[in-house]
C-alpha positions in Angstrom: 88.6 -9.0 -126.4 88.0 -7.4 -129.7 84.3 -6.9 -128.9 85.3 -5.1 -125.7 87.7 -2.7 -127.6 85.0 -1.9 -130.2 82.5 -1.1 -127.4 85.0 1.3 -125.8 85.6 3.0 -129.2 81.9 3.4 -129.7 81.5 5.0 -126.3 84.3 7.5 -127.0 82.6 8.6 -130.3 79.1 9.1 -129.0 77.6 12.7 -128.7 78.0 12.4 -124.9 81.8 11.9 -125.1 82.5 15.6 -124.7 84.0 16.3 -128.1 87.1 18.4 -128.6 88.6 20.0 -125.5 88.1 23.7 -125.4 91.6 24.1 -124.0 93.2 22.3 -127.0 95.0 25.6 -127.8 98.8 26.1 -128.4 100.4 27.2 -125.1 102.0 30.4 -126.5 98.7 31.6 -128.0 96.8 31.0 -124.8 99.4 33.0 -122.8 99.0 35.8 -125.4 95.3 35.8 -124.7 95.9 36.0 -121.0 98.3 38.9 -121.4 95.8 40.8 -123.6 93.1 40.2 -121.1 95.2 41.7 -118.3 96.1 44.6 -120.6 92.5 45.2 -121.4 91.8 45.6 -117.6 94.5 48.3 -117.5 93.2 50.3 -120.4 89.6 49.9 -119.0 90.6 51.4 -115.6 92.3 54.4 -117.3 89.3 55.1 -119.6 86.9 54.7 -116.7 88.9 57.2 -114.7 88.7 59.6 -117.6 85.0 59.1 -118.0 84.4 59.6 -114.3 86.2 63.0 -114.4 84.7 64.0 -117.7 81.1 63.5 -116.8 81.4 64.8 -113.2 82.9 68.1 -114.4 80.8 71.2 -115.0 82.9 72.1 -118.1 85.4 70.3 -120.2 87.5 71.0 -123.3 85.3 70.4 -126.4 86.8 67.7 -128.7 85.7 69.4 -131.9 87.5 72.6 -130.8 90.6 71.0 -129.4 91.2 68.6 -132.3 90.4 70.8 -135.2 93.8 71.2 -136.7 95.9 69.3 -139.3 99.4 69.9 -138.1 101.5 71.5 -140.7 98.5 72.4 -142.9 95.6 73.9 -141.0 95.5 75.4 -137.5 91.7 75.1 -137.3 88.5 74.5 -139.2 89.1 70.7 -139.7 87.6 69.0 -136.6 88.7 65.3 -136.3 90.2 65.2 -139.8 93.7 64.5 -138.6 92.7 61.8 -136.0 90.5 60.3 -138.7 93.6 59.9 -140.9 95.5 58.3 -137.9 92.6 55.9 -137.3 92.5 54.9 -141.0 96.2 54.2 -141.0 96.0 52.0 -137.9 93.0 50.1 -139.2 94.7 49.6 -142.6 97.8 48.2 -140.8 95.5 45.7 -139.1 94.3 44.6 -142.5 97.8 44.0 -143.7 98.5 42.0 -140.5 95.5 39.8 -141.3 96.9 39.2 -144.8 100.3 38.4 -143.3 98.7 35.7 -141.1 96.7 34.3 -144.0 99.9 34.1 -146.1 101.6 32.3 -143.2 98.9 29.6 -143.3 99.9 29.0 -146.9 103.6 29.0 -146.0 104.1 31.9 -148.5 107.2 33.4 -147.0 107.6 36.3 -149.5 104.0 37.4 -149.0 104.3 37.2 -145.2 107.4 39.4 -145.4 105.7 41.9 -147.7 102.6 42.3 -145.6 104.6 42.6 -142.4 106.7 45.4 -144.0 103.4 47.2 -144.8 102.2 46.7 -141.2 105.4 48.1 -139.8 105.3 51.1 -142.1 101.7 51.7 -141.0 102.8 51.5 -137.3 105.5 54.1 -137.9 103.2 56.4 -139.7 100.7 56.3 -136.9 103.4 57.1 -134.3 104.6 59.9 -136.5 101.1 61.4 -136.7 100.7 61.0 -132.9 104.0 62.9 -132.4 102.7 65.7 -134.6 99.5 65.9 -132.7 101.3 66.0 -129.3 103.6 68.7 -130.6 100.6 70.8 -131.7 98.7 70.3 -128.4 101.9 71.3 -126.5 102.1 74.4 -128.6 98.4 75.1 -127.6 99.4 75.0 -123.9 98.4 71.4 -123.1 101.0 69.2 -121.3 101.5 66.9 -118.3 101.2 68.8 -114.9 101.0 72.3 -116.5 98.1 74.6 -116.0 97.6 76.6 -119.2 96.7 80.3 -119.1 92.9 80.7 -119.0 92.9 83.3 -121.8 94.4 80.7 -124.1 91.7 78.2 -123.3 88.4 80.1 -123.6 88.0 79.2 -127.3 88.3 75.5 -126.5 85.3 75.4 -124.1 81.6 75.6 -124.8 80.0 77.2 -121.7 81.0 76.4 -118.2 82.7 78.4 -115.4 85.8 80.3 -116.7 87.3 80.1 -113.2 87.7 76.3 -113.6 88.9 76.2 -117.2 92.5 75.8 -116.1 91.8 73.0 -113.7 89.7 71.0 -116.1 92.2 71.6 -119.0 95.0 70.3 -116.8 93.0 67.1 -115.9 92.2 66.7 -119.6 95.8 67.0 -120.6 97.1 64.7 -117.9 94.7 61.9 -118.9 95.0 62.5 -122.6 98.8 62.3 -122.7 98.9 59.4 -120.2 96.3 57.2 -122.0 97.4 58.0 -125.6 101.0 57.7 -124.5 100.4 54.3 -123.0 98.6 53.2 -126.2 101.5 54.7 -128.3 103.9 52.7 -126.2 102.0 49.6 -127.2 102.1 50.5 -130.8 105.8 51.1 -130.6 106.3 47.8 -128.9 104.2 46.1 -131.6 106.3 47.6 -134.3 109.6 46.4 -132.7 108.2 42.9 -132.2 107.0 42.9 -135.8 110.5 43.9 -137.0 112.0 41.0 -135.0 109.4 38.5 -136.4 110.1 39.9 -139.9 113.8 39.2 -139.5 113.0 35.6 -138.6 110.6 35.4 -141.6 113.3 36.6 -144.0 115.8 34.2 -142.4 113.4 31.3 -143.1 113.1 30.3 -139.5 109.3 29.7 -139.6 109.6 28.1 -143.1 111.9 25.5 -141.6 109.5 24.9 -138.7 106.7 24.5 -141.2 104.5 26.9 -139.1 104.0 30.7 -139.0 102.3 30.5 -135.6 104.5 33.3 -134.3 103.1 35.7 -136.9 99.6 34.8 -135.7 100.5 35.5 -132.1 101.9 38.9 -133.0 98.8 39.5 -135.1 96.6 39.0 -132.0 98.6 41.7 -130.2 98.4 44.1 -133.1 94.7 43.6 -133.5 94.3 44.3 -129.7 96.2 47.6 -130.1 93.9 48.6 -132.9 90.8 47.6 -130.9 92.0 49.7 -127.9 92.4 52.7 -130.2 88.7 52.5 -131.1 87.8 53.0 -127.5 90.4 55.8 -127.0 89.2 57.5 -130.1 85.6 57.3 -128.8 86.3 58.6 -125.4 88.6 61.5 -126.3 87.6 62.5 -129.8 83.9 61.8 -130.0 82.4 62.1 -126.6 
């Protein structure tokens, strides 16, 4: 009987036994990955729609001319400076989120709380910068569903047919505010979720459980939001 058991154990530990199951992942984390995958499809469809209109148009607002201001400081002459600051803030918040997750692996409650506070501050700063940018663009004449006056747009185009400036500017504005607004909603949602998780961290909920897995799940969402911004930044501000 003992010989039979040892033979079975030997079979299980052979290289042909299959090893560790690839689906040996905590249920909540797997569901988060499924959600992020579906969300990635949504953002992809929006960006593909923008790209299709952008590259099929005879003229389009030039990014270096549209985004050349630093709201509150400069009206022009600083192309992509302000959005560069926004991007840096968001990437930095992703770094602090990584540090919060790492501290959670060590069950260091105070460090987790500190890094999460930094992440939340970074999220609010990004949203504040986006609000300033939206306000400036609205002042320039860009907004959902509105066709700006052609005379106000000539300096934002490089070549093209002046008769179509208003139409293309409207298409640009509709897609810009829709996609960046959708991303901003994700950032805002992430900030609210982070605040909820922070409250639980301060209350010692995860310390009692002996696991900060919830911080890691929220971290996945936050990194996804940062990654999406890289594509939004590329499509609208660089191309």
